[in-house]
N, C-alpha and C positions, 0 to 999 in steps of 0.2 A: 264441679260445684253442683251441676244439675243431677249427676248420679248420686251424690250425697243427699240431695233433697228428696230424691225418689226413695232411697234407702230408709230415710227417717220417716217418710210418709208410710212406708210399709210396716214400720214399727208402731204405727198408731199415733205418731206425733203430728200435731198441726203445723204445717209448713207453709210459708209464703216467701216470696223473693222478688228481687228487682234486678234489672239490667238495662243498659241503654241499647243493646243489640242482642238478639237471640237467633242463632242460625240453626239450620238442620244439621244433624238429627235431633239436637237438643230440644228444639221447639216442639216437634211432634211428640217426643217422649214425655216432656213436661205436660203437654196438653192431654195425652192419653192417661196420665196419672192424676189429672185434675188440679195441677198446681202451676199452670202457665199464668203469668201475671196478666191481669186484665188490660193494663196499659204498659207500654214500653217506656222506660225512662226512670229517673230518680224523683221521689216525692217524699219530703220529710214528714208529710202527714201520715204516711204509712207506719211510722215509728211511734209507738205508744208504750206506756208503762206496764201494760199487760203482757208484753213479750218477755219470755224467759231468757232469751239470748239472741245475739246476732252472730252469724258466721260470716266473716269478711273474706272475700276472695281478692286476688291480686288485681282484678280489673278495675276496682274502685280506686279513687284517689283520696289523699288525705283530707281534701276539702269537700268530699262527697256530702251532699246535704243530709242524706239518711244517716251516714256515719256521725256527722256532727250532732245531729239530733239525739242519736243513741248515747253519745258521750255526755251530752247535756243532761239526759234523763238518768244517767248512771246505770244503764243496762249492761249486763255482762257481754263483752265482745270477745269472741274467739277468732283466731285464724283457723283456716281449714285443718292444718296438722295438729294444732293445739286441741281442737275439738275431737279429732280422731283419737289423739293420745288420751284424752279424758275418758272416752268411750271404751278404750281397750286397756285401761290401767290394771285390770285384774285378769287379763288374758296373757297367754304365752305369745310373745310378739316375734315374728320372723320378718326381718326387714331386708329388702334387696336394693342395694345401691350401686352406683357406677355411672360414668359419663355415657356409656352405651351398653345396651344389652339388658338393662334392668327390666324393661317391659316384657321382653321375650322370656327371660328367666322366670319372672313372677308368673307369667302366663303358663309356662311349662309346668311349674309346681302346681298351680291351680287345676290344670288339665288332668294331671296324674291323680291328685287327691279326689277330684270329681269322678274320674273313672273308677276309682277304688272305693267310692262311697264314704270318704272321710269328710266329716262336717267341719267347715272352717269359715271364719269371716275373712274379708279381703278388701283390698283397695288396689286397683290396677289401672294403668293408663291406657288401656285399649279394650275394646269389646271382644269377647272370646266366644267361640262356638260352644253352645251349650249353656251360656250365661246370658241373661237379658239385662244385666246392670253391671257397672264397673265397681260398685261398692256394695258390700253387705255388712250390716251390723246386727248381730242377733245374740243369742245366749251361748254361742259356740265358745269353747275354751281357748281356741287358737285363732290368731289373725295373721294373715300374710299381707304384707304392705310393700308396695313399690315405693322406695324411698328417694324422692326427688331432692336434688341439692339446691333448687331454686328457692328464692325467698318466700317466707310464709304469708306475708300480707304487707300492705303499704305502711302499716304502723308496727309491724313485727318483722324486722329485717334479718332474722335468723333463717338459715336453710331449713327446709321442711323436715329433712331426715334427722335433724338434731333433736327433734321433739320426742322420738319414739322409744328411746332406751330399750333396744332389742335384747332378747335373750339369745336369739340366733340371727346372725347377720351375714351378708355376703357383699363383696365388692367385685364387680366384673371388669372394671377398667377405669383409668383416669386419663382424660384427654381434655385439655383446657376448653371451657365453654362458658357462656353467660358473661362475656367480658364487660357488659354494661354494669354488672354488680360485683364481679371479681376481676378487677383491672389487671392483676398480675397472675402469672402461672402459680407462683408460690402461695398467693392468697387463696387460689382455687384449691390447691392440694391440701391446704390447711383445714378446709372444711371436712375432708375425709378423715384427717387425723382426729378431729373432734368427734366425728361419728364413731370411729373405732374405740376411742376412749370412753364413749358413752354407753358401750355395751355393758349389760348387767354383769357384775363380777361372777365368774364361774360359767359365763355364757361362752359363745363361740363365734369366730369369724372364719368364714369360708372365702377364699380369695383366689383370683386368677394369677397363678404363679408366673404366667408368661408375660404379664404386664409388670415391668420393672418398677414403675412408680407405685403400683398397688403393693407389690411385695415389700418395698422399702417402707411404706406407711405402716403396714401390718407388723412387720418384723421389728420396727422401732418402738411400737407401742408397749408400754409397761403395764397395761391393764391386765388383770389376772383373768385371762380368758384362754380358751383352747383355740389353736390356729390350724386350719385345714386347707392346704393348697390344692388346687386342681389345675389340669391342663387339657388341651384338646385331645380327644381320644383318636385312635386310629380309624380311618375311614377310606373309602374309595368311591369314585364315581364311574359307573358303567352305563353307557347309553342313556345318559340323562337321569340316572337314578343313583342316589347316594346310599351306600351301604355302610352301616356302622358296625365296627368290630365289637362283639359281645362274647361273654364266656360260652354262650351256646352257638357261636358262629356269627357270620355276617348277617345283619338284619336291615332290610330296606326301611328308610324313614322318609317322611313327607318333606321335612325341612332339608336345607342344604347350605353349603358355604362353611368355611373354617370357623368363622365367628359364631355361627349358629350351633355348630357341634361343640364349640368351646362353652357356649351358654348351656347346652344340654348337660355337660359334665358338672357345671356348677349346680344346676337344678337337681341332678342326681344326688349330689352330696347333701343338699338340704333335705330332700325327701327321705334319704336314709337316716338322717338325724331325727326325723319325725317317726321313724319306725317302719318305713316302707321297705319291703324286701327288694333286693336288686332285680330279681327276675320279674317281679310285679311292676317295677318302674319301667323296665324295657318294654314290657307288653303294653303298658298304658301310653308311653311316649311315642310308640310307633304310629299312633293315629293322630298325633298333634300336627296340625296344619299351619300353625302360626297365629299370631295376633293380628287383628285388623290393622291394615296399612303397614304391616311389617313383612316385607317380601311377599306381598299379597298378589297372587296370580289373578289378573282381571280378565284375561282373554287368551285363547289358544286356538291356533289353526293347524293345518296339516304339517307345516314346517316353520311355524312362527309362533311366538309367545310374548305376552306382555305382563309386566309386573309393576305394581305401585308400592312405594316405600316411603316412610316418614323421614328417611335420612335427610339431614341438613347440615350437621356438623362435619368437619373434615374427616374424622376417624370413621364415622358412620358411613359417609359417602364412599370412602375408599373400600371399606369392608364389604358393603353391599355390591358395589360394582365388581369387585374381585370375585365375589361369590357367584354372581350371574355368569361371568366369563368362565369360571371353573366348571360350572354345571353344563354350560353349552359352548364348549371350546370351538366347535366348528361353525358356529353361527356368528353373523355380524352383530356386535353389541352396540346398540344405539342408546346412550345414556343421556338423560335429560335431567338437569338440576335447576331448581328454582332457589335463588338466594333470597330468603324471605325474613330471616330473623335479624335481630339487632347485630349479633356477632358477625353473621355472614355478610352483612352489608357494610361493615366497618373496613375502611381501606387498609388499615394496619393489620387487622386480623385476617384479611384475605390471603396473606402469605401462607397461612396454615393449610391452605388447600393444595399446596404444591404436591403433585403426583396423585391426587385423589381420584382423578378420572383417567389415569394412564391405561387401565385395562379396557377402556371403551374404544371401539373402532371409530365411532362417531360420537363426539362430545358436544352437547348443546347446553347452554346456560341462559336462563331467563331471569331478569330482575326488573322491578318497577322503580324508575327514578322517583316517582311520587312517594313510594314507601321510604326511600332514602330521605326525602324531605320531611316526611311525617316524623321519622325517628331523629330528625335534626342532626344528620350525619353529613360529613363532607361528600361531595359528589364523587361517584364511582364511575370510571370510564370502561369501555370495552377493552381498551388496551391494558388497563390495570388487571382486569380479569384474566385475559390471555396470559399476561406475565405471571400472575399468581399461580395459575394451573400449569404453567410451563408447557403450553401447547399452542403452537402457532395456528393449528387448524381448527381451534375451538370456534363454535358458532355461538355468538352472543346476541340475545334479543332483549329489547326493552319495551317492545310493543306486543301485547297479547295476540293480536291478529296475525302479525308477521310470524310469530312463533307457531301458532296453530296452522297457518298456511303451509309452513315448512314441514311440520309434523305430518299433516294429512296428505302431503304430496310425496312423502317418503315411500320407497319400495321396501316393504317388510318381508319379502321373500327370503327364506333361510336366515332369519334374524331374531334377535331377542331385544325387546324394547323395555327400558327401565325408566320409570318416571319417579323422580325423588323430589319430595317437597313437603313442607309443613303448611303450605298454602294450596292454591289451586291454579297457578299459572295465569292469573288474571281472568279466570272464568273458563278454563278448558272444559270442553264437553267430553267427559270420560265415556259416556255412552257411545258417542260417535267414534271414539278411539277403539272401543271394543268391536265395532262393526268392521273395522279394517282388518280384524283377525278372524273373521267368520269364514 
C-alpha cells in the first residue's frame, strides 16, 4: 500500500493515508516522500466529499470508521488490485501467479528488462536492486504484475489476481496456503482455475510442467490461449558456485537452488514472449542477485555464511532449506523457522510441514503463543510441532530471549545459517547476527 501511495505521488496525484501502525521501512519511505500521516490511527474526519477515491487495503476492517464514512458519502472505493486493474486497462498485462516463486520470477523479469533498457510499469512484492519502489505506474505500454491469490479487501473477497485479465500469464506452483480464507485444498486450487480462465482470449499461459497440479489446471482449461510448459534447466554446483547450462556453455549465476533455477526458466519464457533474445536474457540474468528477503545473503565469514528468507509455507520452507544444503553440502546447515502466519499456527495445517526441514542438520522453530491467541486459534504445543515436522531432535522455542540466547551461543564454524520468517522472531537483532559471521 505504501509503495502504491509513493507511485501515485510521483504521478502528481495528491495522496493521503491512514493506518493504526506504520513500521519501518514503510515509515521512513512515506516520510521521505512527504506523505506520512500526521497522526497514527483512524479518523472519520479525514474523509470528505472532495476526495476522488479511497483505496482500501486488507488491514482495515469492515467497521473501520473511515471506510464507513466513505460509504456514507458515496465516495468511490477501490480495492488495491481493482485500482491497479483500472490504471492498466489499456496496457499489455503480464501477470505472474503461483503459491511460491512468483516474487522471484517477477523480480527476474524486471531485472532483465531493466538491464536491457525496456520501459515497463510493474507491481512486485519485494524491493529490487536498481529499483527504489515496488510499484510504478506511468505511460508505459506494458505492466508486469506479481499476482497474489490472497483476498482483495475486507469488502471484496475475490483473490487479487482475478482482477488483472492478463494477456501473458505464468503459474509457478500450487501448494495449499491461506487456509483462513481457502479452507480446503480444492477451494484453493479453484482460484488458479479461475485465473487461467480469465486470461484474454488469444493470450498465453506459461506453466511449471514439473508441478502436477499446475499442469492439470492448465491442461484442463478450455480457454482459447496458448500454453507453454517449462521445467528446471540443467545446472551443476562446483565449490559453492552454481553453473547454468546454456547454448554457449556453462554460465555462473548468483542465484542457486533447484526452485530458483526453475523460476529462471519461467522468467526466460516470459521475457522471450516480450521479444527478448535468448542470449540477451542470459547475459542480463547472470547479474541477478535475488529479491529482498528471498535467499538474501546477510553475512559471510571465512567458512560460514548466513541467509535470510521470507519462506513460511511448507513448500517454500522445504525448497529453501534444500537449496542451501545443495549449495553448501559439506557445511552444517542450521535452519531456523518462525511459525508466524495464520496457516502455519493452525494445529491441523501443521501436518503440511512434514519433511520440510529434513535437509537441515540442526532444526529450530520459534512461535509466539500470544500470536496464536491473537489469531484465536487452538493452542499449539512443542510436541505437536515436533510430530508435524517428523523430527525428534527439533528445537522449539516460544520465548524470544531463549531463542536468541540459543542462536547467539551456537558455533557457526563451517556452517550455513538459514533464518526463515515473515516476522522477526519476536525482535531478533539481525545486526548482532551479522557480527557472528565477521
